[in-house]
C-alpha positions as CSV (number, residue, x, y, z in Angstrom):
1,M,154.1,-47.3,1.3
2,A,156.5,-50.1,2.2
3,I,159.3,-51.0,4.6
4,V,162.3,-52.8,3.1
5,R,164.9,-54.6,5.1
6,V,168.4,-54.0,3.7
7,K,171.9,-55.1,4.7
8,T,174.6,-52.4,4.7
9,K,178.1,-51.9,6.0
10,R,176.5,-50.6,9.2
11,G,174.5,-53.8,9.6
12,V,170.7,-54.4,9.0
13,R,168.7,-51.2,8.3
14,Y,165.2,-50.4,7.2
15,K,164.2,-48.4,4.1
16,A,161.0,-46.4,4.1
17,V,159.5,-46.2,0.6
18,W,156.6,-43.9,-0.3
19,R,155.3,-41.8,-3.1
20,D,155.2,-38.0,-2.9
21,R,152.3,-35.8,-4.2
22,S,153.6,-35.9,-7.8
23,G,153.6,-39.7,-7.8
24,R,157.4,-40.1,-7.7
25,Q,158.8,-42.8,-5.5
26,R,161.0,-41.7,-2.6
27,Y,162.9,-43.5,0.1
28,K,164.9,-42.9,3.3
29,T,166.9,-45.4,5.5
30,F,166.5,-45.8,9.3
31,D,168.0,-47.9,12.0
32,T,164.7,-49.4,13.2
33,R,161.6,-50.7,11.5
34,N,159.3,-48.6,13.7
35,A,161.2,-45.4,12.8
36,A,160.9,-46.2,9.1
37,R,157.2,-47.1,9.3
38,N,156.4,-43.9,11.2
39,Y,158.2,-41.7,8.8
40,A,156.7,-43.3,5.7
41,E,153.2,-43.0,7.2
42,A,153.8,-39.3,8.0
43,K,154.9,-38.7,4.4
44,R,151.9,-40.6,3.0
45,L,149.5,-38.5,5.0
46,E,151.4,-35.3,4.0
47,A,151.1,-36.2,0.3
48,K,147.4,-37.0,0.7
49,A,146.8,-33.7,2.4
50,D,148.5,-31.8,-0.4
51,D,146.2,-33.4,-3.0
52,S,143.9,-30.4,-3.0
53,P,140.7,-29.9,-5.2
54,A,142.6,-27.3,-7.1
55,E,145.0,-29.9,-8.4
56,S,142.2,-32.0,-9.8
57,S,140.9,-29.0,-11.8
58,L,144.3,-28.3,-13.4
59,T,143.9,-27.3,-17.0
60,I,146.3,-27.9,-20.0
61,T,147.0,-24.2,-20.0
62,Q,148.1,-24.2,-16.3
63,L,150.1,-27.4,-16.8
64,A,151.8,-25.9,-19.9
65,D,152.8,-22.7,-18.0
66,T,154.2,-24.7,-15.1
67,F,156.1,-26.9,-17.6
68,L,157.7,-23.9,-19.4
69,E,158.8,-22.4,-16.1
70,K,160.6,-25.6,-15.0
71,A,161.8,-26.9,-18.3
72,N,165.5,-26.3,-19.1
73,P,166.1,-27.5,-22.7
74,K,168.3,-25.8,-25.3
75,A,167.3,-22.2,-26.2
76,N,166.0,-23.1,-29.6
77,T,163.9,-25.9,-28.3
78,K,162.3,-23.7,-25.6
79,R,161.5,-21.1,-28.2
80,A,159.8,-23.7,-30.3
81,W,157.8,-25.0,-27.3
82,K,156.6,-21.5,-26.4
83,S,155.5,-20.9,-29.9
84,A,153.7,-24.3,-30.2
85,I,151.9,-23.7,-26.8
86,K,150.9,-20.2,-27.6
87,R,149.8,-20.7,-31.3
88,H,148.4,-24.2,-31.2
89,I,148.0,-26.0,-27.9
90,K,146.3,-23.3,-25.8
91,P,143.8,-22.1,-28.4
92,Y,142.5,-25.7,-29.0
93,I,142.8,-27.7,-25.8
94,G,144.0,-25.2,-23.3
95,D,140.7,-25.0,-21.3
96,I,140.4,-28.8,-21.0
97,R,141.2,-30.3,-17.6
98,A,144.3,-32.4,-17.7
99,Q,142.6,-35.5,-16.2
100,D,139.8,-35.3,-18.8
101,L,142.2,-35.3,-21.8
102,D,142.1,-38.7,-23.6
103,A,143.7,-40.2,-26.7
104,D,140.6,-39.5,-28.8
105,T,140.8,-35.8,-28.0
106,V,144.5,-35.6,-28.8
107,Q,143.9,-37.5,-32.1
108,E,141.2,-34.9,-33.1
109,F,143.7,-32.2,-32.2
110,L,146.3,-33.7,-34.5
111,E,143.8,-33.9,-37.4
112,Y,142.9,-30.3,-36.8
113,L,146.6,-29.3,-37.0
114,R,147.0,-31.4,-40.2
115,D,144.4,-29.3,-42.0
116,K,145.0,-26.0,-40.3
117,P,146.2,-23.2,-42.6
118,D,149.6,-21.8,-41.8
119,G,148.9,-18.1,-41.3
120,R,152.6,-17.1,-41.7
121,R,152.7,-18.1,-45.3
122,K,151.5,-15.7,-48.0
123,D,149.7,-18.4,-49.8
124,K,146.9,-18.9,-47.3
125,G,145.9,-22.3,-48.7
126,S,149.1,-23.8,-47.4
127,T,148.8,-26.0,-44.2
128,L,151.2,-26.9,-41.5
129,S,153.9,-29.3,-42.5
130,R,153.8,-32.8,-41.1
131,K,157.1,-32.1,-39.3
132,T,155.6,-29.1,-37.6
133,V,152.6,-31.2,-36.4
134,K,155.0,-33.8,-35.1
135,N,156.9,-31.2,-33.1
136,I,153.7,-29.9,-31.6
137,L,152.7,-33.5,-30.6
138,D,156.2,-33.9,-29.0
139,C,155.7,-30.7,-27.0
140,L,152.3,-31.8,-25.8
141,R,153.8,-35.2,-24.8
142,H,156.4,-33.4,-22.7
143,I,153.8,-31.2,-21.0
144,L,151.7,-34.2,-20.0
145,D,154.7,-36.1,-18.8
146,S,155.3,-33.3,-16.3
147,A,151.8,-33.7,-14.8
148,P,151.5,-35.2,-11.3
149,R,150.6,-38.9,-11.4
150,R,147.5,-38.2,-9.3
151,V,146.2,-35.9,-12.0
152,L,147.2,-38.0,-15.1
153,K,148.0,-41.7,-14.6
154,A,148.9,-42.3,-18.2
155,N,150.0,-40.0,-21.1
156,P,147.3,-40.0,-23.8
157,C,149.9,-39.0,-26.4
158,A,151.6,-42.4,-26.0
159,G,151.5,-44.4,-29.2
160,L,149.9,-41.7,-31.3
161,R,151.3,-40.7,-34.7
162,V,150.8,-37.7,-36.9
163,P,148.0,-38.5,-39.4
164,R,148.8,-38.4,-43.0
165,R,146.8,-36.4,-45.5
166,P,144.6,-38.2,-48.0
167,E,146.6,-40.0,-50.8
168,D,145.2,-37.7,-53.5
169,H,147.7,-35.1,-52.2
170,R,150.6,-37.4,-52.8
171,V,150.1,-38.9,-56.3
172,N,152.5,-38.4,-59.2
173,I,154.8,-35.9,-57.6
174,H,157.4,-34.5,-59.9
175,A,159.8,-31.6,-59.7
176,E,157.9,-29.6,-62.4
177,D,154.7,-29.8,-60.4
178,D,155.3,-27.2,-57.7
179,D,151.9,-27.4,-56.1
180,A,152.0,-31.1,-55.7
181,H,155.0,-31.4,-53.4
182,G,154.4,-28.2,-51.5
183,L,157.8,-26.5,-52.2
184,D,156.4,-23.8,-54.4
185,G,157.8,-20.4,-53.3
186,R,160.4,-22.1,-51.2
187,Y,163.2,-23.0,-53.7
188,L,164.9,-21.8,-56.8
189,D,165.3,-23.7,-60.1
190,E,168.7,-24.0,-61.7
191,I,168.3,-20.8,-63.8
192,Q,167.2,-18.8,-60.7
193,A,170.1,-20.3,-58.7
194,D,172.5,-19.0,-61.3
195,I,170.8,-15.6,-61.2
196,W,171.1,-15.4,-57.4
197,T,174.9,-16.3,-57.5
198,E,175.5,-13.6,-60.1
199,I,173.6,-11.0,-58.2
200,V,175.3,-11.7,-54.9
201,L,178.9,-11.7,-56.4
202,K,178.2,-8.6,-58.4
203,N,176.5,-6.4,-55.7
204,I,178.2,-7.4,-52.4
205,D,181.9,-6.5,-51.9
206,A,184.3,-9.3,-51.1
207,S,185.2,-7.5,-47.8
208,R,181.8,-8.3,-46.4
209,P,181.0,-11.7,-44.9
210,E,177.5,-11.7,-46.3
211,R,178.9,-12.3,-49.8
212,A,180.4,-15.7,-48.9
213,L,177.5,-16.6,-46.6
214,F,174.8,-16.0,-49.2
215,V,176.6,-18.2,-51.6
216,C,177.1,-20.8,-48.9
217,Y,173.4,-21.1,-48.2
218,L,172.7,-21.8,-51.9
219,V,175.6,-24.2,-52.8
220,E,176.2,-26.0,-49.6
221,G,172.6,-26.8,-48.4
222,V,173.4,-26.0,-44.8
223,R,170.9,-25.0,-42.0
224,G,170.7,-21.3,-41.3
225,S,172.7,-21.5,-38.0
226,E,175.4,-24.0,-39.1
227,P,177.8,-21.7,-41.0
228,L,177.3,-19.0,-38.3
229,G,178.8,-21.5,-35.8
230,S,181.8,-22.2,-38.0
231,I,185.2,-20.8,-36.9
232,W,188.3,-20.2,-39.0
233,E,190.2,-23.3,-37.8
234,D,187.5,-25.4,-39.3
235,V,188.2,-24.3,-42.9
236,T,191.6,-22.5,-43.0
237,D,193.5,-25.6,-44.2
238,Q,190.9,-26.4,-46.8
239,I,190.8,-22.9,-48.5
240,L,194.5,-22.3,-48.4
241,A,195.5,-25.8,-49.7
242,T,196.5,-26.2,-53.3
243,P,194.4,-27.6,-54.8
244,L,191.5,-26.8,-52.5
245,R,190.6,-29.5,-50.1
246,P,187.0,-30.2,-51.0
247,V,185.5,-30.6,-47.5
248,F,183.4,-28.2,-45.4
249,P,183.0,-29.5,-41.8
250,I,179.9,-28.8,-39.8
251,K,180.9,-29.1,-36.1
252,R,178.6,-26.7,-34.3
253,S,175.8,-24.2,-34.7
254,W,175.2,-20.6,-33.5
255,D,172.2,-19.8,-31.2
256,R,170.2,-16.5,-31.3
257,E,171.3,-16.0,-27.7
258,D,174.9,-15.5,-29.1
259,E,176.5,-18.8,-28.1
260,F,177.8,-21.9,-29.7
261,I,175.5,-24.9,-29.5
262,T,175.7,-28.5,-30.6
263,P,174.3,-29.4,-34.1
264,K,170.6,-30.3,-34.4
265,S,171.3,-34.1,-34.3
266,R,174.1,-36.6,-34.4
267,N,173.9,-36.8,-38.2
268,A,174.0,-32.9,-38.4
269,R,177.7,-33.1,-37.3
270,R,179.1,-34.0,-40.7
271,E,181.5,-33.1,-43.6
272,I,180.0,-31.9,-46.9
273,P,181.7,-31.1,-50.2
274,L,183.3,-27.7,-50.4
275,F,181.9,-26.6,-53.8
276,P,184.0,-24.2,-55.9
277,D,181.5,-21.2,-55.9
278,F,181.6,-21.1,-52.1
279,A,185.3,-22.0,-51.7
280,L,186.3,-19.0,-53.9
281,A,184.0,-16.6,-52.1
282,L,185.2,-17.9,-48.7
283,K,188.8,-17.5,-49.6
284,E,188.2,-13.9,-50.7
285,W,186.5,-13.2,-47.4
286,Y,189.4,-14.8,-45.5
287,L,191.9,-12.5,-47.2
288,A,189.8,-9.4,-46.4
289,C,188.9,-10.4,-42.8
290,E,190.7,-8.6,-40.0
291,D,190.2,-11.3,-37.3
292,K,191.6,-14.6,-38.6
293,S,192.3,-16.1,-35.3
294,P,191.6,-19.9,-35.2
295,K,188.7,-19.5,-32.7
296,A,187.1,-16.5,-34.4
297,R,183.7,-16.9,-36.0
298,I,183.8,-16.9,-39.8
299,F,180.5,-14.9,-40.1
300,P,180.1,-12.5,-37.2
301,L,176.9,-10.9,-38.4
302,Q,174.3,-8.6,-37.0
303,L,170.8,-10.0,-37.7
304,D,169.1,-6.7,-38.7
305,G,171.8,-5.9,-41.3
306,F,171.7,-9.5,-42.6
307,R,167.9,-9.3,-43.2
308,K,168.1,-5.9,-44.9
309,L,170.8,-7.0,-47.3
310,W,169.1,-10.4,-48.0
311,G,165.9,-8.5,-49.0
312,Q,167.9,-6.3,-51.4
313,M,169.4,-9.4,-53.1
314,V,166.0,-11.0,-53.4
315,K,164.7,-7.8,-55.0
316,L,167.6,-7.5,-57.5
317,S,167.3,-11.2,-58.3
318,R,163.6,-10.9,-59.0
319,A,164.2,-8.0,-61.3
320,E,166.9,-9.9,-63.2
321,N,164.5,-12.9,-63.4
322,E,161.9,-10.7,-65.0
323,R,164.4,-9.1,-67.4
324,R,165.4,-12.6,-68.7
325,A,161.6,-13.4,-69.1
326,H,162.1,-16.6,-67.1
327,N,158.8,-18.6,-67.0
328,R,158.9,-19.2,-63.3
329,P,158.5,-16.1,-60.9
330,F,161.4,-15.6,-58.5
331,P,160.1,-16.6,-55.1
332,D,160.4,-14.8,-51.8
333,I,163.3,-17.0,-50.9
334,T,164.7,-17.6,-47.4
335,P,167.9,-19.3,-46.2
336,K,165.8,-22.4,-45.5
337,G,164.5,-22.1,-49.1
338,M,168.1,-22.2,-50.2
339,R,168.5,-25.5,-48.4
340,H,165.5,-26.8,-50.4
341,T,167.1,-25.5,-53.6
342,F,170.3,-27.3,-52.9
343,A,168.6,-30.6,-52.3
344,T,166.1,-30.3,-55.2
345,I,168.7,-29.4,-57.8
346,H,171.1,-32.2,-56.8
347,A,168.3,-34.8,-56.5
348,N,166.9,-33.6,-59.9
349,R,170.3,-34.2,-61.5
350,F,170.4,-37.7,-60.1
351,G,166.9,-38.4,-61.3
352,R,167.6,-37.2,-64.8
353,T,171.1,-38.4,-65.6
354,E,172.3,-40.3,-62.5
355,D,175.4,-38.2,-62.4
356,G,174.3,-36.4,-59.2
357,P,174.4,-37.8,-55.6
358,A,172.4,-40.9,-54.8
359,P,169.6,-40.4,-52.3
360,K,171.6,-41.8,-49.4
361,T,174.4,-39.4,-50.2
362,L,172.0,-36.6,-50.3
363,Q,170.8,-37.6,-46.8
364,A,174.4,-37.4,-45.5
365,W,174.9,-34.0,-47.1
366,M,171.7,-32.6,-45.6
367,G,172.4,-34.0,-42.2
368,H,169.0,-35.7,-41.9
369,S,168.6,-38.0,-38.9
370,N,167.1,-40.8,-41.1
371,F,166.4,-41.6,-44.7
372,S,162.7,-41.2,-44.5
373,V,163.1,-37.5,-43.6
374,T,165.0,-36.9,-46.8
375,M,162.5,-38.8,-49.0
376,D,159.4,-37.3,-47.3
377,V,160.5,-33.9,-48.7
378,Y,162.6,-34.7,-51.8
379,A,161.1,-37.9,-53.2
380,H,159.5,-35.8,-56.0
381,C,163.0,-35.5,-57.5
382,V,163.8,-39.1,-58.0
383,R,163.0,-41.1,-61.1
384,E,159.4,-41.7,-62.0
385,D,159.7,-45.5,-61.9
386,W,160.5,-45.3,-58.2
387,I,157.0,-43.8,-57.5
388,V,154.7,-46.7,-56.8
389,L,151.8,-45.8,-54.5
390,P,150.6,-46.3,-51.9
391,K,153.8,-47.2,-49.9
392,P,155.5,-44.3,-48.1
393,F,158.3,-42.6,-50.1
394,G,161.1,-43.7,-47.8
395,S,160.3,-47.4,-47.9
396,R,159.7,-47.3,-51.7
397,V,163.2,-45.8,-52.4
398,S,164.9,-48.1,-49.9
399,E,163.4,-51.1,-51.7
400,K,164.6,-49.8,-55.0
401,L,168.1,-49.3,-53.7
402,A,168.1,-52.8,-52.3
403,V,167.1,-54.2,-55.6
404,N,169.8,-52.2,-57.4
405,E,172.5,-53.4,-55.0
């Protein structure tokens, strides 16, 4: 509590300054010092009276529930927070009192997450990705930031980083070694990519938007929601130009709540090459589409129908893969897996022949926020002489690029 003398247009006044029960500083201005002092003292006693024993026994579960009720982020972020709280935070540290949580406990929690099997994957040996663990840590940090200062004077998540796995999980990572870099079952090789394109173009009529969209996921490397947020005015000039203007702009995404949203990050708003396979399929869909108004969505899809048709294409592609006796089984691919396919194939081409995109170009195409994100996932594709342990992938490649320049 403090009384501050201030000069205003109305003359000298007195500001009463105090902290409420959540620890936040408040103030109010009065004409006299006594009035300011009396008001601040009353507020101080009020905050002290509200500091009940129940508040001191507040658990992480209770704090998380309150946080979710009051938080107002984007819909996708809130869904991710709910999932992280339900599946990871509450089961491990939910019963701990907030004021008893310290940095050591949070560090143990992160190490537990690092080695925790991801039950959603069919290969039960797989663990949570480092990115997932980081997202859970960020969620916990936000929860603890919302705690009243009387309960938690400092956030124990401050300064903590996601622990890396032992180095023996990161040695000699090459594109042929699926298990080493953890992308097995999540991407197609070049032969399987050709199979997928043939199956989609053969079995889906040009009058259906899924034909162009399924090709888009493979050859453009976009996130699942990005083409769904595209509208005709974004691409009409490109696909009707002669020759085709080779640019596909990503300006917005589409949320599950049926609304346009901003891209995932600043770098996600970008222009990527409009590759011929997608350009031709997109032009066919444009000619067949009934609603070509500039603001109309290019791909107005129903989620259930999309999933059913996607499953059929995977089944047909798997059968064709077996008919050709390809030595790699056709994985249970998803749109996100197609994004991995795009990056892996292009990075592989650069690593073998240097006629593909440089790693920094690949980062721009993928819309990653920084270079280390790209290399954490796709460093296995670059040339072998770039791999010099034990430095992190991103810094190794950056140094190599600097030397080449």
